[in-house]
C-alpha positions as CSV (number, residue, x, y, z in Angstrom):
1,A,-56.5,85.6,63.9
2,R,-58.5,87.6,66.5
3,L,-59.3,90.4,64.0
4,R,-60.4,87.7,61.5
5,A,-62.6,86.0,64.0
6,L,-64.9,89.1,64.3
7,F,-65.9,88.7,60.7
8,D,-67.9,86.0,58.7
9,P,-65.5,84.2,56.3
10,G,-67.3,85.5,53.4
11,A,-67.6,89.2,54.7
12,R,-66.6,92.0,52.5
13,L,-65.4,95.5,52.9
14,V,-66.8,98.0,50.3
15,G,-66.3,101.6,49.4
16,I,-65.9,104.0,46.7
17,R,-62.4,105.2,46.1
18,T,-60.9,107.7,43.8
19,R,-57.8,106.7,41.4
20,A,-55.0,109.2,40.8
21,D,-56.7,110.5,37.6
22,G,-59.9,111.4,39.5
23,T,-62.1,108.5,38.5
24,E,-64.1,106.8,41.0
25,F,-64.4,103.0,41.4
26,V,-66.1,100.5,43.8
27,Q,-63.3,98.8,45.8
28,T,-64.4,95.5,47.3
29,I,-61.9,93.5,49.4
30,T,-62.2,90.4,51.6
31,V,-61.5,90.2,55.3
32,D,-58.3,88.2,54.6
33,Q,-57.0,90.8,52.0
34,W,-57.8,93.6,54.6
35,V,-56.0,91.8,57.6
36,Q,-53.0,91.0,55.3
37,Y,-52.9,94.7,54.3
38,V,-53.0,95.9,58.0
39,A,-50.4,93.4,58.9
40,R,-47.9,94.6,56.2
41,D,-48.6,98.3,56.4
42,P,-45.4,100.0,57.8
43,R,-47.2,103.3,59.0
44,P,-47.4,104.0,62.7
45,D,-50.3,103.0,64.8
46,W,-53.6,102.9,63.1
47,T,-56.4,104.8,65.1
48,E,-60.0,104.9,63.8
49,R,-62.4,106.8,66.0
50,A,-66.1,106.4,65.8
51,F,-68.6,109.3,66.6
52,A,-72.4,109.6,66.9
53,P,-73.0,105.8,66.4
54,V,-76.6,104.9,65.5
55,V,-77.4,101.3,66.3
56,T,-80.3,99.4,65.1
57,I,-81.2,95.9,66.1
58,Q,-84.0,93.6,64.9
59,G,-83.7,90.0,66.1
60,T,-80.5,88.7,64.8
61,L,-79.6,91.6,62.4
62,A,-77.8,94.9,63.6
63,Q,-76.7,97.8,61.7
64,I,-74.2,100.4,62.9
65,W,-73.8,103.7,61.2
66,A,-71.1,106.0,62.5
67,E,-69.1,108.9,61.5
68,Y,-65.4,108.2,61.9
69,D,-61.8,109.7,61.5
70,F,-58.5,108.0,60.9
71,H,-55.1,108.7,61.9
72,F,-51.7,107.0,61.4
73,G,-50.0,107.8,64.7
74,K,-50.9,111.4,65.2
75,T,-51.2,112.2,61.6
76,F,-54.7,112.7,60.2
77,S,-55.5,110.5,57.1
78,H,-59.2,110.8,56.3
79,C,-62.7,110.7,57.6
80,G,-66.2,109.5,56.6
81,V,-69.0,107.1,57.7
82,D,-68.8,103.4,58.4
83,A,-72.0,101.4,57.8
84,V,-71.4,98.0,59.5
85,Q,-73.9,94.9,59.3
86,L,-73.8,92.1,61.8
87,L,-75.7,89.0,62.3
88,K,-76.2,87.2,65.6
89,S,-75.3,83.5,65.8
90,G,-76.0,81.9,69.2
91,D,-74.8,84.6,71.7
92,R,-72.1,86.0,69.2
93,W,-72.4,89.0,66.7
94,I,-70.5,88.4,63.5
95,I,-69.6,91.2,61.0
96,M,-71.1,90.4,57.5
97,S,-70.1,93.5,55.8
98,I,-68.6,97.1,56.2
99,A,-69.3,99.8,53.6
100,D,-67.6,103.2,54.1
101,T,-67.3,106.6,52.6
102,Y,-63.7,108.0,52.4
103,Q,-62.8,111.7,52.1
104,K,-59.7,113.8,52.9
105,E,-61.4,117.2,52.9
106,N,-64.3,118.8,54.6
107,C,-63.9,116.6,57.7
108,P,-65.4,117.8,61.1
109,A,-62.8,119.4,63.4
110,R,-62.1,117.0,66.3
111,P,-59.3,116.9,68.8
112,E,-56.3,114.7,67.8
113,P,-56.3,111.2,69.1
């Protein structure tokens, strides 16, 4: 519930993914689908670290662009860039969408989490 509360109910998470046969597709999921996936995933602790964030704010709109890497426990999974859009309602910022890239190779060398 706390995770869901960060997002607008209509928010989407979007990214280009690659099937086992090498073809690419646009993956779009709802916040509820993502939260359910996270809750059911049996892998160890999820750690996503952001690097070199660029934050732009104009009035009630904000954009965050940041490189990231992702680990399950101490095991590296992938890296990429997150682009997060937020709207401010009252005194609260709400995530409207997250788009990301996803790569397993050519990731910057960084210390383990």
